[in-house]
N, C-alpha and C positions, 0 to 999 in steps of 0.2 A: 672435691677442690679444700680445702683449709686454706682461715683465714691467713694466716702468713704466705701464703701461695700466691693470695688475691690479691695483696697489699703487694708483695714484687711488682708481678702484673700489672697492676695500674699508673704503679709509678715507673716502668717500664715501658708504659702507654704512655706518659708525661714525658718520658724524655725523646722517645718514637717521635712522637709529634713535635714536638722541637726542632731535634736533629733535618726533620723532611721539610721546616719554614724557615730553617738558614738555606737550605738546599735549595729554596722557592729565592729565597732574595739575593742568592749571587745572581746575578741575569745571564751570567755567562754559564749556560750550565754546565756542557762539558765541564769546563775550570772548576764548577763547583765538584761534580761526582768526583772527579778525577783528585780532588784535596783530599773529599771527605774518605773515597777508597782505594787514596795512598796514604792518609790513615790511622783507617784502620790496619790498612799494614802492615806500619812503624810499633801499633799497640801492637799486633801479634808474636810480630817477633820480639818486639821485647818483652812480653810476657813468655813466649816458647821455651825458653832457661828453665823459666822456675815452677811449670806445672808440668802435671803428667801427660804421656803421647798418648795421644790415644790410639787405643786398641786394634790392632788390623784389622777386623768386625765391623769397624769405624767409618774406615778411608772409604768405600762405595758410598757411602751414601755420604762422607763429607766433597769426596769430587766434584758427583751428582750436584751438589748441592749448591758449590760453587759454581757451576755452569749457570745451570737458572736461575742463582741472585745475579750476577751479571747480564742474564738476558733482561732482570726484569731490573736491572739499573738505567739500563739501555730505556727501556716502555716507562720507564719514571721520567725522563727525563724527559721522554719525550709531549707525557704527558701534562709536565708541569709548562711543556712550550707551548703548547699546544692552549690549552686551561687554564684557568682560576684555581690557586688555588685551594679553594673553600669548593670548587667540581671534582677537581681533581683528585685532590686526596682521601672523600668518602668517599667517592666512588673505588678509586681503588682497593684500600683498607673493608667496605665496606659486602665487598661481591667477596670477601676469600674465605668468612666463617665456615657457609651452608657447604662452601668444598669441600672447606676439611673435613669435617664430620664426615660428605660421604667418606672420600680418602679413608680417614685414619678408620673409619670401619668395615673396609677394606682390606686397606695392607698393614691395620691392627692393632684389628678385631676386639676396637674399642666400641664397641655402642651404646647411644647414652640412656639414662635408666629415664623415665618419665620426665621425672623433676627437674635435669640435665638440659635433655630434651627440652622440655619446657623455657626454660634459662636461655638457651641458644635463640629458640624459634623466636622469642622476645625482642632481644638480642641484637638482631638481626633484626628487626622493624623498627628499631628505632635507628638503627643503624643507614638503614634503606633511606630512611626517611630523612635525615640528615643532608644525602647521599641526592634526593628527590630534588630537597629545597634547593639546590647548590644549579638544579637547572630549570625554577622558576622565574614565569616573565622573562623570555625568550628560550629564541630558537636555539634547538640543543647544536653545538659541533661536533656532530657524529665520530669526524677523526678522533679526535681528543676525549670525547665517551671510551671509543672505540680502542683508546691505549692504554687508558681506566682500567677500562676492563680486563684487559689484557693481559694489565700490572697485577690486577687480583686474582685470578690464574694463576700469575707465577707465584706470589703471596703465597696458597695455599699449597704448590706442588712443596715449594721449599721447609713449607712447617711442617708438612707430612715427613717427609725425607730427614729435616735433620733434628724431627722430632723422634724418633730411629734410630737414625746416625748417632745420635749420644747416651741413648742410652746402652748403646752398642760398646762404646767409649770408653766406658771407667769413667770418664772425668767429665763433667760441662765444663771446666776453665779449660780443659785441654786442645777439647773444641772448639770452642772458640777461636782462643790462641788460633789456632789452624786455620781454621775457615777463614778469619782474617788475612791470616796470611796469602792462604793461596789465591784465595777469590779478589786480594786489595792489587792484582799483580797487571793486572786487567786493563783500565778503563786507564791506569795514569800511562799505561806503555803507547796503552789508544792516543792518547793526548798527546806524547813527546811528540810523535810520529808526528801526528796533525797538525798539533802550530808547531813544531821546528823552532826556529829561533826564536818567537815571540813565547814559549811557553813558561817561561821563568817569568818576564815581564807582566804577561796577561795573569800568571796566576800570585802574585806578591801582593795586593791590593786586597785580596783575599783569602789572605792562606791561615789570618786567625778566623777567623768565619766558620771557613774551610775544616780546619785542624779541630773544632768545638764541637762543631758536628763529626768527627771523627768517633768522639768521645762518645759521644752521648747517640753516635750508633750502635758501638759497639757495649753499653756501658746499657742499652735499651736491649741489643740481641741476648743480651747475653744471664741476662733478669732471663728472660724468656726460655732458654733451652733450662734452666735450670727448671724453674718451672717444669716444662715437659714433663722435668726427671721426675717428678714427684705428681706430677695430675696429670686425667687422660688429657688430650690432646685437641679434642671440641674445643670442650670452654676454655680452656687456655687461650685459641688463637680465639673464640666470641669474645671474654673480656679483656686479651688485649690491642682489639681496634676498641675501647670507649676513646684508644687515643685520637676516633674522628670527633668523639664533642670537645678534647681538649684542642685540636688542627683549629677547628668551628668557632670557639675561642680568639685562638690565636690571628684566624685568618679576620675580624670582624674588628680585633683588638690594633692589628698592624698594620694590614692588605684592608683598614675599612670596607670590610663587605660585609653584607647583613647578614646578624643573624636569628630573628627572628622567633615568636611565638615556636612560632611548627618543629625546631630546633629545639626549642625547653622542654613542646614535650616529647620528642625521639629521645632527646637523656632521661627522661624521666623513663620511660620503654624501655631506657637501655640501665637504667640502678633497676629497674623490678627486674628485670633480667640476671644482673647478680645475684640477686638474692637468693633469688627457684634455684642458680647455681653450687652455691657456699648449701643451701637446705637443701640441695641433693649429696652433699656431704656429710 
């Protein structure tokens, strides 16, 4: 992983935490995710005529990823509905990198060298620290925890599927445009059917936040897909989840959730892990 790739993934982490915070802020979760997903659809359709069409070999991955992303959105909505942002977001994101490491080794034949493996493990230790701190001092809501961990599993699956797909597509911009266009149809369509005549009235007050979230979501994932064409999947996944630290800061500043010394220590571990992964490059 080169410094340029690392910077791109770190910026993606910031924008990713941003759109998740916006999604959490919209209290009507179906409306929020319909706006974010529908905004992604509009961005994808607008970009499609100006970017290369994905190669034929990429389409099985793209369609499979779209299906997993829809499940991911459904589980993320449930996580945000059941748990606090500072609990749900770290659990969902922090549980993914180690699973990605295993899946990448099996399906992409990417076995990390000792430095990269150490960086992934140390980073995941930091991410887990943030997640566990989100459960402190109270009895865990196991439904919320289960939804967040299931969300993490879908993250791991689509990360590997898209990593293989974008490499087969011949163009990361073409792949992200069509992925957004394909996956962005289902949740808005479901919302329109579910809400019926109330859809426009319920969406209008949240339209700006939702569309901003959509733009941040597309930008974040476009950067990650580009990085996956230039670096192994597991280190990219681990570095992307530094968004957990950003999410923890957002939770503390905007949602009045405690940050605390353990999260500072966890952030330090994450920084050490990033350094080890860059050393591997």
